Steps between C-alpha positions, in 0.01 A plus 500: 500500500410465863298284734133600518281371780127536435220269398485477122213389275565537126847596380666548167864424419621686191832450320663719236821491299639650181531297181845372410712703257434444130666189363532328839283223651185624671490548876223277637419548867215318671298538818413180683330420828538196724220424745573303818272322744451638850631171641818508286593863440851411382444162335392422147253746350137394472508659155693743279353779290705622203465580131225291347341402834289631786401387848255207492242712687564813291645703789836562332518596133765628264311778322774608266801309368783629284794318345682816388431794732359699209219739573430782738485464876500165672553195280371226731229529765385235750196537725476319834165487680640412840168546678351220285777245555401185687575503875720193438744726312736710709780644285541640148844579359521711184817505296648626177721282284694573182426249225845483344696179475786684332754326278510127568283539811729749678306765694617830355225752568459660838266777609790747474533414129130568428424871475194663652404226744240578761249325725200654670272346763166678521168461678232707331665835432750470785857404414619269777852450365714575196848402387725540197658162593845662537548324835478164318681618185752215496231230498278336238201436731357683800226473755324839496205445734412255773149493643440323830166427667492581871301303762202737462482429125644834384784524249825694537763588240877477512629667182874486552653364177709186539721388211576153369732381224273236352311405190119498519474134600766529771348821629158342559671263746714769668228760553340290779790561738432728798668839497828512690 
């Protein structure tokens, strides 16, 4: 993935992966988004959007959720209507996390151990970024897109994957950090 600099309106983040081999626990990957206030871009999120939730104003929705990766094409899809977000909101970070506590809570699954992973960021019919997550293969969570509002109100995208070794709860705290 690369850094894209243009004003964005309505984007879609799509995630795919292959089901786990027969007789093994299912691979369950999830897309989540953290929304930050313009006055505190790197503080606590104003709200989180993940499986079973949506933005309070309906601007961010998880349209498709999978717990197994079974099916054709992309297994999870999240839509972000950036042009409808309140002016008080200035940053949206989208991540992918593996839901796998492993034996006795040990994190055992990483993106490298889940076959067929892929993320696509799209606006309309234009693919803005795509990744197979190989660059974050040794991690169990990754930031895949960061949207930042500029002073004129437009939104830009930074789609360089950034890996974290964290469970879902830990990751929601870590994803706020600015990129190095």
